[in-house]
C-alpha positions, 0 to 999 in steps of 0.5 A: 135516551138516543144520545145514551144508547149511541154511546153505549154503542159506539163504545163499544165499536171502540172499546170492545175487550173493556169491562162491561159495567166500566163501559156503559159508566163511561158511556153514561159518563161521556153524555151527562154534561151534555144532557144536562147542559141541554135541559137546563138552556130549555127549561130556562126557556121555557121558564120564561114562557110560563112566567111571561107568556099569557094564560093560553101559553102557560099550560103548554110550557108547564106541559113542556117543563115536566116533559124536560124533566123527565125526560131527562131523568129517564134518559140518565137514570133509565136508558143506561141500565135498560141497555145494560140488562139487554145487552148484558143478556146479549152478551152472554148469550153469545159468549154461552154459543161460542 
């Protein structure tokens, strides 16, 4: 989630005049490949630990697998819409005051 928020903030500074919805979409697309690649490589290692590891570490690796899956989904599908709602509200308030 932090990478998505950081990319949105960075793109706001670089392209302040752009359409807000397009800016958020571009920011999410820029972080999409990196997020998927990181999650897939982490899942490969965790699946190896889950399959080849002993009984004592299997439950830990399963919890980590769930954490990676839910963390990836929340980064992609929750972070950008939440930032759009929060920052969009601030943008409208700034425009009203000006």
